[in-house]
Every structure is written in structure tokens, then in C-alpha cells.
mmCIF file of the N, C-alpha and C atoms, coordinates in Angstrom:
data_MODEL
# 
_entry.id   MODEL 
# 
loop_
_atom_site.group_PDB 
_atom_site.id 
_atom_site.type_symbol 
_atom_site.label_atom_id 
_atom_site.label_alt_id 
_atom_site.label_comp_id 
_atom_site.label_asym_id 
_atom_site.label_entity_id 
_atom_site.label_seq_id 
_atom_site.pdbx_PDB_ins_code 
_atom_site.Cartn_x 
_atom_site.Cartn_y 
_atom_site.Cartn_z 
_atom_site.occupancy 
_atom_site.B_iso_or_equiv 
_atom_site.pdbx_formal_charge 
_atom_site.auth_seq_id 
_atom_site.auth_comp_id 
_atom_site.auth_asym_id 
_atom_site.auth_atom_id 
_atom_site.pdbx_PDB_model_num 
ATOM 1   N N  . MET A 1 1  ? 2.404   15.838  -2.605  1.00 0.00 ? 1  MET A N  1 
ATOM 2   C CA . MET A 1 1  ? 3.780   14.912  -2.107  1.00 0.00 ? 1  MET A CA 1 
ATOM 3   C C  . MET A 1 1  ? 4.327   14.234  -3.448  1.00 0.00 ? 1  MET A C  1 
ATOM 4   N N  . GLN A 1 2  ? 5.485   14.339  -3.798  1.00 0.00 ? 2  GLN A N  1 
ATOM 5   C CA . GLN A 1 2  ? 6.141   13.708  -4.873  1.00 0.00 ? 2  GLN A CA 1 
ATOM 6   C C  . GLN A 1 2  ? 7.044   12.734  -4.542  1.00 0.00 ? 2  GLN A C  1 
ATOM 7   N N  . ALA A 1 3  ? 7.490   12.057  -5.507  1.00 0.00 ? 3  ALA A N  1 
ATOM 8   C CA . ALA A 1 3  ? 8.745   10.935  -5.132  1.00 0.00 ? 3  ALA A CA 1 
ATOM 9   C C  . ALA A 1 3  ? 9.628   11.226  -6.087  1.00 0.00 ? 3  ALA A C  1 
ATOM 10  N N  . VAL A 1 4  ? 10.696  11.226  -5.927  1.00 0.00 ? 4  VAL A N  1 
ATOM 11  C CA . VAL A 1 4  ? 11.865  11.505  -7.059  1.00 0.00 ? 4  VAL A CA 1 
ATOM 12  C C  . VAL A 1 4  ? 13.136  10.725  -6.674  1.00 0.00 ? 4  VAL A C  1 
ATOM 13  N N  . LYS A 1 5  ? 13.656  10.249  -7.674  1.00 0.00 ? 5  LYS A N  1 
ATOM 14  C CA . LYS A 1 5  ? 14.858  9.590   -7.550  1.00 0.00 ? 5  LYS A CA 1 
ATOM 15  C C  . LYS A 1 5  ? 16.032  10.485  -7.488  1.00 0.00 ? 5  LYS A C  1 
ATOM 16  N N  . ALA A 1 6  ? 17.132  9.957   -6.691  1.00 0.00 ? 6  ALA A N  1 
ATOM 17  C CA . ALA A 1 6  ? 18.161  10.883  -6.370  1.00 0.00 ? 6  ALA A CA 1 
ATOM 18  C C  . ALA A 1 6  ? 19.578  10.187  -6.094  1.00 0.00 ? 6  ALA A C  1 
ATOM 19  N N  . LEU A 1 7  ? 20.606  10.513  -6.368  1.00 0.00 ? 7  LEU A N  1 
ATOM 20  C CA . LEU A 1 7  ? 21.713  9.889   -5.859  1.00 0.00 ? 7  LEU A CA 1 
ATOM 21  C C  . LEU A 1 7  ? 22.724  10.390  -4.815  1.00 0.00 ? 7  LEU A C  1 
ATOM 22  N N  . TYR A 1 8  ? 23.162  9.825   -3.919  1.00 0.00 ? 8  TYR A N  1 
ATOM 23  C CA . TYR A 1 8  ? 24.081  10.289  -2.927  1.00 0.00 ? 8  TYR A CA 1 
ATOM 24  C C  . TYR A 1 8  ? 25.385  9.792   -3.145  1.00 0.00 ? 8  TYR A C  1 
ATOM 25  N N  . LYS A 1 9  ? 26.395  10.977  -3.051  1.00 0.00 ? 9  LYS A N  1 
ATOM 26  C CA . LYS A 1 9  ? 27.913  10.446  -3.216  1.00 0.00 ? 9  LYS A CA 1 
ATOM 27  C C  . LYS A 1 9  ? 28.706  11.408  -2.443  1.00 0.00 ? 9  LYS A C  1 
ATOM 28  N N  . GLN A 1 10 ? 29.573  11.190  -1.654  1.00 0.00 ? 10 GLN A N  1 
ATOM 29  C CA . GLN A 1 10 ? 30.523  12.003  -1.158  1.00 0.00 ? 10 GLN A CA 1 
ATOM 30  C C  . GLN A 1 10 ? 29.884  13.067  -0.627  1.00 0.00 ? 10 GLN A C  1 
ATOM 31  N N  . GLY A 1 11 ? 28.834  12.643  0.162   1.00 0.00 ? 11 GLY A N  1 
ATOM 32  C CA . GLY A 1 11 ? 28.125  13.770  1.052   1.00 0.00 ? 11 GLY A CA 1 
ATOM 33  C C  . GLY A 1 11 ? 27.086  14.634  0.309   1.00 0.00 ? 11 GLY A C  1 
ATOM 34  N N  . GLN A 1 12 ? 26.982  14.489  -0.924  1.00 0.00 ? 12 GLN A N  1 
ATOM 35  C CA . GLN A 1 12 ? 26.088  15.451  -1.730  1.00 0.00 ? 12 GLN A CA 1 
ATOM 36  C C  . GLN A 1 12 ? 24.934  14.575  -2.078  1.00 0.00 ? 12 GLN A C  1 
ATOM 37  N N  . ILE A 1 13 ? 23.872  15.066  -2.226  1.00 0.00 ? 13 ILE A N  1 
ATOM 38  C CA . ILE A 1 13 ? 22.578  14.580  -2.785  1.00 0.00 ? 13 ILE A CA 1 
ATOM 39  C C  . ILE A 1 13 ? 22.150  15.280  -4.021  1.00 0.00 ? 13 ILE A C  1 
ATOM 40  N N  . GLN A 1 14 ? 22.109  14.532  -5.092  1.00 0.00 ? 14 GLN A N  1 
ATOM 41  C CA . GLN A 1 14 ? 21.828  15.014  -6.410  1.00 0.00 ? 14 GLN A CA 1 
ATOM 42  C C  . GLN A 1 14 ? 20.340  14.302  -6.910  1.00 0.00 ? 14 GLN A C  1 
ATOM 43  N N  . LEU A 1 15 ? 19.471  15.463  -7.006  1.00 0.00 ? 15 LEU A N  1 
ATOM 44  C CA . LEU A 1 15 ? 18.122  14.849  -7.657  1.00 0.00 ? 15 LEU A CA 1 
ATOM 45  C C  . LEU A 1 15 ? 18.158  14.649  -9.114  1.00 0.00 ? 15 LEU A C  1 
ATOM 46  N N  . LEU A 1 16 ? 17.767  13.408  -9.513  1.00 0.00 ? 16 LEU A N  1 
ATOM 47  C CA . LEU A 1 16 ? 17.889  13.034  -11.148 1.00 0.00 ? 16 LEU A CA 1 
ATOM 48  C C  . LEU A 1 16 ? 16.641  13.595  -11.660 1.00 0.00 ? 16 LEU A C  1 
ATOM 49  N N  . GLU A 1 17 ? 15.731  14.272  -11.084 1.00 0.00 ? 17 GLU A N  1 
ATOM 50  C CA . GLU A 1 17 ? 14.463  15.096  -11.692 1.00 0.00 ? 17 GLU A CA 1 
ATOM 51  C C  . GLU A 1 17 ? 14.070  16.204  -10.932 1.00 0.00 ? 17 GLU A C  1 
ATOM 52  N N  . PRO A 1 18 ? 13.714  17.430  -11.557 1.00 0.00 ? 18 PRO A N  1 
ATOM 53  C CA . PRO A 1 18 ? 13.372  18.555  -10.600 1.00 0.00 ? 18 PRO A CA 1 
ATOM 54  C C  . PRO A 1 18 ? 12.078  18.262  -9.767  1.00 0.00 ? 18 PRO A C  1 
ATOM 55  N N  . LEU A 1 19 ? 11.832  18.875  -8.666  1.00 0.00 ? 19 LEU A N  1 
ATOM 56  C CA . LEU A 1 19 ? 10.583  18.984  -8.109  1.00 0.00 ? 19 LEU A CA 1 
ATOM 57  C C  . LEU A 1 19 ? 9.517   19.789  -8.696  1.00 0.00 ? 19 LEU A C  1 
ATOM 58  N N  . GLN A 1 20 ? 8.366   19.325  -8.989  1.00 0.00 ? 20 GLN A N  1 
ATOM 59  C CA . GLN A 1 20 ? 7.582   20.129  -9.745  1.00 0.00 ? 20 GLN A CA 1 
ATOM 60  C C  . GLN A 1 20 ? 6.723   21.253  -8.953  1.00 0.00 ? 20 GLN A C  1 
ATOM 61  N N  . GLY A 1 21 ? 6.718   22.470  -9.079  1.00 0.00 ? 21 GLY A N  1 
ATOM 62  C CA . GLY A 1 21 ? 6.084   23.307  -8.593  1.00 0.00 ? 21 GLY A CA 1 
ATOM 63  C C  . GLY A 1 21 ? 6.177   23.569  -6.983  1.00 0.00 ? 21 GLY A C  1 
ATOM 64  N N  . ILE A 1 22 ? 7.446   23.051  -6.631  1.00 0.00 ? 22 ILE A N  1 
ATOM 65  C CA . ILE A 1 22 ? 7.808   23.073  -5.055  1.00 0.00 ? 22 ILE A CA 1 
ATOM 66  C C  . ILE A 1 22 ? 9.030   24.198  -5.095  1.00 0.00 ? 22 ILE A C  1 
ATOM 67  N N  . THR A 1 23 ? 8.550   25.196  -4.002  1.00 0.00 ? 23 THR A N  1 
ATOM 68  C CA . THR A 1 23 ? 9.650   26.097  -3.901  1.00 0.00 ? 23 THR A CA 1 
ATOM 69  C C  . THR A 1 23 ? 10.370  25.720  -2.296  1.00 0.00 ? 23 THR A C  1 
ATOM 70  N N  . GLU A 1 24 ? 9.740   25.374  -1.507  1.00 0.00 ? 24 GLU A N  1 
ATOM 71  C CA . GLU A 1 24 ? 10.141  24.959  -0.380  1.00 0.00 ? 24 GLU A CA 1 
ATOM 72  C C  . GLU A 1 24 ? 9.540   23.738  0.279   1.00 0.00 ? 24 GLU A C  1 
ATOM 73  N N  . ALA A 1 25 ? 10.392  22.657  0.901   1.00 0.00 ? 25 ALA A N  1 
ATOM 74  C CA . ALA A 1 25 ? 9.827   21.281  1.306   1.00 0.00 ? 25 ALA A CA 1 
ATOM 75  C C  . ALA A 1 25 ? 10.505  20.757  2.404   1.00 0.00 ? 25 ALA A C  1 
ATOM 76  N N  . GLU A 1 26 ? 10.028  19.867  3.040   1.00 0.00 ? 26 GLU A N  1 
ATOM 77  C CA . GLU A 1 26 ? 10.682  19.072  4.125   1.00 0.00 ? 26 GLU A CA 1 
ATOM 78  C C  . GLU A 1 26 ? 10.600  17.607  3.356   1.00 0.00 ? 26 GLU A C  1 
ATOM 79  N N  . LEU A 1 27 ? 11.775  17.142  3.291   1.00 0.00 ? 27 LEU A N  1 
ATOM 80  C CA . LEU A 1 27 ? 12.148  15.856  2.725   1.00 0.00 ? 27 LEU A CA 1 
ATOM 81  C C  . LEU A 1 27 ? 12.278  14.855  3.759   1.00 0.00 ? 27 LEU A C  1 
ATOM 82  N N  . PHE A 1 28 ? 11.649  13.464  3.471   1.00 0.00 ? 28 PHE A N  1 
ATOM 83  C CA . PHE A 1 28 ? 11.845  12.287  3.997   1.00 0.00 ? 28 PHE A CA 1 
ATOM 84  C C  . PHE A 1 28 ? 12.528  11.481  3.132   1.00 0.00 ? 28 PHE A C  1 
ATOM 85  N N  . ILE A 1 29 ? 13.754  10.833  3.458   1.00 0.00 ? 29 ILE A N  1 
ATOM 86  C CA . ILE A 1 29 ? 14.607  10.185  2.607   1.00 0.00 ? 29 ILE A CA 1 
ATOM 87  C C  . ILE A 1 29 ? 14.631  8.679   2.834   1.00 0.00 ? 29 ILE A C  1 
ATOM 88  N N  . ILE A 1 30 ? 14.638  7.893   1.945   1.00 0.00 ? 30 ILE A N  1 
ATOM 89  C CA . ILE A 1 30 ? 14.568  6.285   2.132   1.00 0.00 ? 30 ILE A CA 1 
ATOM 90  C C  . ILE A 1 30 ? 16.055  6.050   1.504   1.00 0.00 ? 30 ILE A C  1 
ATOM 91  N N  . VAL A 1 31 ? 16.924  5.557   2.002   1.00 0.00 ? 31 VAL A N  1 
ATOM 92  C CA . VAL A 1 31 ? 18.330  5.088   1.658   1.00 0.00 ? 31 VAL A CA 1 
ATOM 93  C C  . VAL A 1 31 ? 18.263  3.680   1.217   1.00 0.00 ? 31 VAL A C  1 
ATOM 94  N N  . LEU A 1 32 ? 18.521  3.350   -0.071  1.00 0.00 ? 32 LEU A N  1 
ATOM 95  C CA . LEU A 1 32 ? 18.701  1.727   -0.567  1.00 0.00 ? 32 LEU A CA 1 
ATOM 96  C C  . LEU A 1 32 ? 20.172  1.569   -0.683  1.00 0.00 ? 32 LEU A C  1 
ATOM 97  N N  . ASP A 1 33 ? 20.982  0.872   0.023   1.00 0.00 ? 33 ASP A N  1 
ATOM 98  C CA . ASP A 1 33 ? 22.125  0.848   0.271   1.00 0.00 ? 33 ASP A CA 1 
ATOM 99  C C  . ASP A 1 33 ? 22.672  -0.142  -0.996  1.00 0.00 ? 33 ASP A C  1 
ATOM 100 N N  . LYS A 1 34 ? 23.661  0.429   -1.899  1.00 0.00 ? 34 LYS A N  1 
ATOM 101 C CA . LYS A 1 34 ? 23.817  -0.522  -3.045  1.00 0.00 ? 34 LYS A CA 1 
ATOM 102 C C  . LYS A 1 34 ? 24.595  -1.705  -2.708  1.00 0.00 ? 34 LYS A C  1 
ATOM 103 N N  . THR A 1 35 ? 25.254  -1.903  -1.434  1.00 0.00 ? 35 THR A N  1 
ATOM 104 C CA . THR A 1 35 ? 25.945  -3.114  -0.988  1.00 0.00 ? 35 THR A CA 1 
ATOM 105 C C  . THR A 1 35 ? 25.195  -4.155  -0.829  1.00 0.00 ? 35 THR A C  1 
ATOM 106 N N  . GLU A 1 36 ? 23.910  -4.037  -0.543  1.00 0.00 ? 36 GLU A N  1 
ATOM 107 C CA . GLU A 1 36 ? 23.029  -5.021  0.179   1.00 0.00 ? 36 GLU A CA 1 
ATOM 108 C C  . GLU A 1 36 ? 21.783  -5.257  -0.846  1.00 0.00 ? 36 GLU A C  1 
ATOM 109 N N  . PRO A 1 37 ? 21.357  -6.407  -0.988  1.00 0.00 ? 37 PRO A N  1 
ATOM 110 C CA . PRO A 1 37 ? 20.041  -6.581  -1.803  1.00 0.00 ? 37 PRO A CA 1 
ATOM 111 C C  . PRO A 1 37 ? 18.887  -5.903  -1.329  1.00 0.00 ? 37 PRO A C  1 
ATOM 112 N N  . THR A 1 38 ? 18.234  -5.286  -2.107  1.00 0.00 ? 38 THR A N  1 
ATOM 113 C CA . THR A 1 38 ? 16.899  -4.551  -1.906  1.00 0.00 ? 38 THR A CA 1 
ATOM 114 C C  . THR A 1 38 ? 15.826  -5.503  -1.538  1.00 0.00 ? 38 THR A C  1 
ATOM 115 N N  . VAL A 1 39 ? 15.376  -5.233  -0.548  1.00 0.00 ? 39 VAL A N  1 
ATOM 116 C CA . VAL A 1 39 ? 14.192  -5.911  0.049   1.00 0.00 ? 39 VAL A CA 1 
ATOM 117 C C  . VAL A 1 39 ? 12.770  -5.301  -0.378  1.00 0.00 ? 39 VAL A C  1 
ATOM 118 N N  . ARG A 1 40 ? 11.794  -6.127  -0.967  1.00 0.00 ? 40 ARG A N  1 
ATOM 119 C CA . ARG A 1 40 ? 10.639  -5.433  -1.541  1.00 0.00 ? 40 ARG A CA 1 
ATOM 120 C C  . ARG A 1 40 ? 9.541   -5.768  -0.255  1.00 0.00 ? 40 ARG A C  1 
ATOM 121 N N  . CYS A 1 41 ? 8.812   -4.657  -0.117  1.00 0.00 ? 41 CYS A N  1 
ATOM 122 C CA . CYS A 1 41 ? 7.708   -4.781  0.766   1.00 0.00 ? 41 CYS A CA 1 
ATOM 123 C C  . CYS A 1 41 ? 6.635   -5.338  0.204   1.00 0.00 ? 41 CYS A C  1 
ATOM 124 N N  . GLN A 1 42 ? 5.845   -6.204  0.888   1.00 0.00 ? 42 GLN A N  1 
ATOM 125 C CA . GLN A 1 42 ? 4.521   -6.785  0.108   1.00 0.00 ? 42 GLN A CA 1 
ATOM 126 C C  . GLN A 1 42 ? 3.305   -6.507  1.092   1.00 0.00 ? 42 GLN A C  1 
ATOM 127 N N  . MET A 1 43 ? 2.408   -6.229  0.374   1.00 0.00 ? 43 MET A N  1 
ATOM 128 C CA . MET A 1 43 ? 1.164   -6.002  1.499   1.00 0.00 ? 43 MET A CA 1 
ATOM 129 C C  . MET A 1 43 ? 0.468   -7.107  1.850   1.00 0.00 ? 43 MET A C  1 
ATOM 130 N N  . PRO A 1 44 ? -0.045  -7.297  2.789   1.00 0.00 ? 44 PRO A N  1 
ATOM 131 C CA . PRO A 1 44 ? -0.436  -8.579  3.473   1.00 0.00 ? 44 PRO A CA 1 
ATOM 132 C C  . PRO A 1 44 ? -1.771  -8.610  2.707   1.00 0.00 ? 44 PRO A C  1 
ATOM 133 N N  . THR A 1 45 ? -2.187  -10.014 2.530   1.00 0.00 ? 45 THR A N  1 
ATOM 134 C CA . THR A 1 45 ? -3.385  -10.307 1.927   1.00 0.00 ? 45 THR A CA 1 
ATOM 135 C C  . THR A 1 45 ? -4.603  -10.206 2.892   1.00 0.00 ? 45 THR A C  1 
ATOM 136 N N  . THR A 1 46 ? -5.661  -9.861  2.227   1.00 0.00 ? 46 THR A N  1 
ATOM 137 C CA . THR A 1 46 ? -6.704  -9.569  3.093   1.00 0.00 ? 46 THR A CA 1 
ATOM 138 C C  . THR A 1 46 ? -7.532  -10.702 3.209   1.00 0.00 ? 46 THR A C  1 
ATOM 139 N N  . HIS A 1 47 ? -8.183  -10.877 4.227   1.00 0.00 ? 47 HIS A N  1 
ATOM 140 C CA . HIS A 1 47 ? -9.288  -11.891 4.603   1.00 0.00 ? 47 HIS A CA 1 
ATOM 141 C C  . HIS A 1 47 ? -10.373 -11.233 5.228   1.00 0.00 ? 47 HIS A C  1 
ATOM 142 N N  . SER A 1 48 ? -11.336 -10.673 4.423   1.00 0.00 ? 48 SER A N  1 
ATOM 143 C CA . SER A 1 48 ? -12.371 -9.924  4.906   1.00 0.00 ? 48 SER A CA 1 
ATOM 144 C C  . SER A 1 48 ? -13.219 -10.573 5.951   1.00 0.00 ? 48 SER A C  1 
ATOM 145 N N  . GLU A 1 49 ? -13.554 -11.826 5.576   1.00 0.00 ? 49 GLU A N  1 
ATOM 146 C CA . GLU A 1 49 ? -14.194 -12.650 6.695   1.00 0.00 ? 49 GLU A CA 1 
ATOM 147 C C  . GLU A 1 49 ? -13.762 -12.832 8.048   1.00 0.00 ? 49 GLU A C  1 
ATOM 148 N N  . GLN A 1 50 ? -12.244 -13.219 7.904   1.00 0.00 ? 50 GLN A N  1 
ATOM 149 C CA . GLN A 1 50 ? -11.526 -13.216 9.315   1.00 0.00 ? 50 GLN A CA 1 
ATOM 150 C C  . GLN A 1 50 ? -11.577 -12.061 10.160  1.00 0.00 ? 50 GLN A C  1 
ATOM 151 N N  . ASP A 1 51 ? -11.159 -10.838 9.160   1.00 0.00 ? 51 ASP A N  1 
ATOM 152 C CA . ASP A 1 51 ? -11.286 -9.578  9.914   1.00 0.00 ? 51 ASP A CA 1 
ATOM 153 C C  . ASP A 1 51 ? -12.655 -9.276  10.549  1.00 0.00 ? 51 ASP A C  1 
ATOM 154 N N  . PHE A 1 52 ? -13.735 -9.538  9.876   1.00 0.00 ? 52 PHE A N  1 
ATOM 155 C CA . PHE A 1 52 ? -15.170 -9.360  10.699  1.00 0.00 ? 52 PHE A CA 1 
ATOM 156 C C  . PHE A 1 52 ? -15.004 -10.161 11.941  1.00 0.00 ? 52 PHE A C  1 
ATOM 157 N N  . LYS A 1 53 ? -14.692 -11.692 11.851  1.00 0.00 ? 53 LYS A N  1 
ATOM 158 C CA . LYS A 1 53 ? -14.736 -12.417 12.920  1.00 0.00 ? 53 LYS A CA 1 
ATOM 159 C C  . LYS A 1 53 ? -13.992 -11.766 14.006  1.00 0.00 ? 53 LYS A C  1 
ATOM 160 N N  . THR A 1 54 ? -12.762 -11.329 13.492  1.00 0.00 ? 54 THR A N  1 
ATOM 161 C CA . THR A 1 54 ? -11.835 -10.490 14.665  1.00 0.00 ? 54 THR A CA 1 
ATOM 162 C C  . THR A 1 54 ? -12.390 -9.491  15.427  1.00 0.00 ? 54 THR A C  1 
ATOM 163 N N  . LEU A 1 55 ? -13.355 -8.684  14.502  1.00 0.00 ? 55 LEU A N  1 
ATOM 164 C CA . LEU A 1 55 ? -13.826 -7.473  15.195  1.00 0.00 ? 55 LEU A CA 1 
ATOM 165 C C  . LEU A 1 55 ? -15.058 -7.969  16.027  1.00 0.00 ? 55 LEU A C  1 
ATOM 166 N N  . GLY A 1 56 ? -15.541 -9.061  15.915  1.00 0.00 ? 56 GLY A N  1 
ATOM 167 C CA . GLY A 1 56 ? -16.840 -9.414  16.816  1.00 0.00 ? 56 GLY A CA 1 
ATOM 168 C C  . GLY A 1 56 ? -17.982 -9.441  15.907  1.00 0.00 ? 56 GLY A C  1 
ATOM 169 N N  . LEU A 1 57 ? -17.753 -9.181  14.591  1.00 0.00 ? 57 LEU A N  1 
ATOM 170 C CA . LEU A 1 57 ? -18.875 -9.196  13.537  1.00 0.00 ? 57 LEU A CA 1 
ATOM 171 C C  . LEU A 1 57 ? -19.121 -10.244 12.912  1.00 0.00 ? 57 LEU A C  1 
ATOM 172 N N  . ALA A 1 58 ? -18.631 -11.557 13.482  1.00 0.00 ? 58 ALA A N  1 
ATOM 173 C CA . ALA A 1 58 ? -18.917 -12.735 12.773  1.00 0.00 ? 58 ALA A CA 1 
ATOM 174 C C  . ALA A 1 58 ? -20.428 -13.232 12.264  1.00 0.00 ? 58 ALA A C  1 
ATOM 175 N N  . SER A 1 59 ? -21.422 -12.536 13.022  1.00 0.00 ? 59 SER A N  1 
ATOM 176 C CA . SER A 1 59 ? -22.769 -12.854 12.846  1.00 0.00 ? 59 SER A CA 1 
ATOM 177 C C  . SER A 1 59 ? -23.102 -12.140 11.482  1.00 0.00 ? 59 SER A C  1 
ATOM 178 N N  . PHE A 1 60 ? -22.519 -11.224 11.209  1.00 0.00 ? 60 PHE A N  1 
ATOM 179 C CA . PHE A 1 60 ? -22.796 -10.526 9.800   1.00 0.00 ? 60 PHE A CA 1 
ATOM 180 C C  . PHE A 1 60 ? -22.697 -11.657 8.640   1.00 0.00 ? 60 PHE A C  1 
ATOM 181 N N  . PHE A 1 61 ? -21.751 -12.656 8.714   1.00 0.00 ? 61 PHE A N  1 
ATOM 182 C CA . PHE A 1 61 ? -21.943 -13.830 7.870   1.00 0.00 ? 61 PHE A CA 1 
ATOM 183 C C  . PHE A 1 61 ? -22.615 -14.997 8.105   1.00 0.00 ? 61 PHE A C  1 
ATOM 184 N N  . ASP A 1 62 ? -23.452 -14.836 9.346   1.00 0.00 ? 62 ASP A N  1 
ATOM 185 C CA . ASP A 1 62 ? -24.075 -16.021 9.541   1.00 0.00 ? 62 ASP A CA 1 
ATOM 186 C C  . ASP A 1 62 ? -25.509 -15.983 9.556   1.00 0.00 ? 62 ASP A C  1 
ATOM 187 N N  . ALA A 1 63 ? -26.014 -14.942 8.787   1.00 0.00 ? 63 ALA A N  1 
ATOM 188 C CA . ALA A 1 63 ? -27.331 -14.899 8.645   1.00 0.00 ? 63 ALA A CA 1 
ATOM 189 C C  . ALA A 1 63 ? -27.717 -15.544 7.366   1.00 0.00 ? 63 ALA A C  1 
ATOM 190 N N  . ASN A 1 64 ? -29.033 -16.080 7.317   1.00 0.00 ? 64 ASN A N  1 
ATOM 191 C CA . ASN A 1 64 ? -29.331 -17.162 6.332   1.00 0.00 ? 64 ASN A CA 1 
ATOM 192 C C  . ASN A 1 64 ? -29.398 -16.141 4.991   1.00 0.00 ? 64 ASN A C  1 
ATOM 193 N N  . GLU A 1 65 ? -29.951 -15.072 5.073   1.00 0.00 ? 65 GLU A N  1 
ATOM 194 C CA . GLU A 1 65 ? -30.135 -14.249 3.897   1.00 0.00 ? 65 GLU A CA 1 
ATOM 195 C C  . GLU A 1 65 ? -28.787 -13.838 3.003   1.00 0.00 ? 65 GLU A C  1 
ATOM 196 N N  . ASP A 1 66 ? -27.662 -14.188 3.928   1.00 0.00 ? 66 ASP A N  1 
ATOM 197 C CA . ASP A 1 66 ? -26.515 -13.863 2.997   1.00 0.00 ? 66 ASP A CA 1 
ATOM 198 C C  . ASP A 1 66 ? -25.562 -14.876 2.693   1.00 0.00 ? 66 ASP A C  1 
ATOM 199 N N  . ASN A 1 67 ? -26.265 -16.094 2.922   1.00 0.00 ? 67 ASN A N  1 
ATOM 200 C CA . ASN A 1 67 ? -25.338 -17.463 2.430   1.00 0.00 ? 67 ASN A CA 1 
ATOM 201 C C  . ASN A 1 67 ? -25.688 -17.515 0.866   1.00 0.00 ? 67 ASN A C  1 
ATOM 202 N N  . ASN A 1 68 ? -24.678 -18.025 0.297   1.00 0.00 ? 68 ASN A N  1 
ATOM 203 C CA . ASN A 1 68 ? -24.423 -18.210 -1.104  1.00 0.00 ? 68 ASN A CA 1 
ATOM 204 C C  . ASN A 1 68 ? -24.901 -16.993 -2.012  1.00 0.00 ? 68 ASN A C  1 
ATOM 205 N N  . VAL A 1 69 ? -24.474 -15.801 -1.570  1.00 0.00 ? 69 VAL A N  1 
ATOM 206 C CA . VAL A 1 69 ? -24.340 -14.608 -2.175  1.00 0.00 ? 69 VAL A CA 1 
ATOM 207 C C  . VAL A 1 69 ? -23.171 -14.439 -3.083  1.00 0.00 ? 69 VAL A C  1 
ATOM 208 N N  . ASP A 1 70 ? -23.245 -14.088 -4.116  1.00 0.00 ? 70 ASP A N  1 
ATOM 209 C CA . ASP A 1 70 ? -22.078 -13.751 -4.904  1.00 0.00 ? 70 ASP A CA 1 
ATOM 210 C C  . ASP A 1 70 ? -21.932 -12.181 -4.700  1.00 0.00 ? 70 ASP A C  1 
ATOM 211 N N  . TRP A 1 71 ? -21.230 -11.818 -3.583  1.00 0.00 ? 71 TRP A N  1 
ATOM 212 C CA . TRP A 1 71 ? -21.151 -10.141 -3.609  1.00 0.00 ? 71 TRP A CA 1 
ATOM 213 C C  . TRP A 1 71 ? -20.444 -9.533  -4.502  1.00 0.00 ? 71 TRP A C  1 
ATOM 214 N N  . GLU A 1 72 ? -19.513 -10.006 -5.242  1.00 0.00 ? 72 GLU A N  1 
ATOM 215 C CA . GLU A 1 72 ? -18.712 -9.433  -6.352  1.00 0.00 ? 72 GLU A CA 1 
ATOM 216 C C  . GLU A 1 72 ? -20.061 -9.154  -7.390  1.00 0.00 ? 72 GLU A C  1 
ATOM 217 N N  . ASP A 1 73 ? -20.791 -10.224 -7.743  1.00 0.00 ? 73 ASP A N  1 
ATOM 218 C CA . ASP A 1 73 ? -21.830 -9.915  -8.612  1.00 0.00 ? 73 ASP A CA 1 
ATOM 219 C C  . ASP A 1 73 ? -22.990 -8.905  -8.108  1.00 0.00 ? 73 ASP A C  1 
ATOM 220 N N  . MET A 1 74 ? -23.115 -8.969  -6.815  1.00 0.00 ? 74 MET A N  1 
ATOM 221 C CA . MET A 1 74 ? -24.146 -7.969  -6.475  1.00 0.00 ? 74 MET A CA 1 
ATOM 222 C C  . MET A 1 74 ? -23.789 -6.708  -6.599  1.00 0.00 ? 74 MET A C  1 
ATOM 223 N N  . PHE A 1 75 ? -22.472 -6.285  -6.139  1.00 0.00 ? 75 PHE A N  1 
ATOM 224 C CA . PHE A 1 75 ? -21.978 -4.844  -6.157  1.00 0.00 ? 75 PHE A CA 1 
ATOM 225 C C  . PHE A 1 75 ? -21.313 -4.518  -7.441  1.00 0.00 ? 75 PHE A C  1 
ATOM 226 N N  . ASP A 1 76 ? -21.204 -5.580  -8.564  1.00 0.00 ? 76 ASP A N  1 
ATOM 227 C CA . ASP A 1 76 ? -20.828 -4.992  -9.844  1.00 0.00 ? 76 ASP A CA 1 
ATOM 228 C C  . ASP A 1 76 ? -19.397 -4.925  -9.854  1.00 0.00 ? 76 ASP A C  1 
ATOM 229 N N  . VAL A 1 77 ? -18.543 -5.663  -9.046  1.00 0.00 ? 77 VAL A N  1 
ATOM 230 C CA . VAL A 1 77 ? -17.225 -5.533  -8.924  1.00 0.00 ? 77 VAL A CA 1 
ATOM 231 C C  . VAL A 1 77 ? -16.544 -6.897  -9.264  1.00 0.00 ? 77 VAL A C  1 
ATOM 232 N N  . LYS A 1 78 ? -15.324 -6.607  -10.096 1.00 0.00 ? 78 LYS A N  1 
ATOM 233 C CA . LYS A 1 78 ? -14.675 -8.018  -10.287 1.00 0.00 ? 78 LYS A CA 1 
ATOM 234 C C  . LYS A 1 78 ? -13.708 -8.461  -9.125  1.00 0.00 ? 78 LYS A C  1 
ATOM 235 N N  . PRO A 1 79 ? -13.548 -9.861  -8.933  1.00 0.00 ? 79 PRO A N  1 
ATOM 236 C CA . PRO A 1 79 ? -12.784 -10.350 -7.763  1.00 0.00 ? 79 PRO A CA 1 
ATOM 237 C C  . PRO A 1 79 ? -11.353 -9.890  -8.264  1.00 0.00 ? 79 PRO A C  1 
ATOM 238 N N  . ARG A 1 80 ? -10.420 -9.717  -7.033  1.00 0.00 ? 80 ARG A N  1 
ATOM 239 C CA . ARG A 1 80 ? -9.087  -9.556  -7.249  1.00 0.00 ? 80 ARG A CA 1 
ATOM 240 C C  . ARG A 1 80 ? -8.314  -10.696 -7.299  1.00 0.00 ? 80 ARG A C  1 
# 
């Protein structure tokens, strides 16, 4: 899968860069209307603890052995 920029004018689509290594493909086109402001998509913030509670796994966070554990440090990952 590749993403390329193109222009549409008078019924014609002009790719602004070639498709690399593709001889035949099905295209899905997203049209950004120049007359309307662009709306940016935002990914929803994640709330892992709330997600677990919603899934019925709230007890995962209620065990005494898991209280006050720095999970980022435990798994050697940096917080987002």
C-alpha cells in the first residue's frame, strides 16, 4: 500500500509522484475540497485502566501485589 498526492482538475486525476513497483492496483481516493477548511483527525486518548474496567477486568488493578508498581519502569518503556 502506498499513499501519493494527486491533483484533480477538469475531470482528470494527475499523480504528483509515480507509484513505485505497481503495474496494476485498485485505488481508494480521499478528496480534500479546496474551498472548505481541512478537518484533522485525532486519535482518541487511551485510558487503559478504564478500558480494563469496561471489559470487566477491574480486578486486574485491585490486587495488592499490583498497587504502587511503576509499570513503565517494570517493562522498561518510556511513558507517552
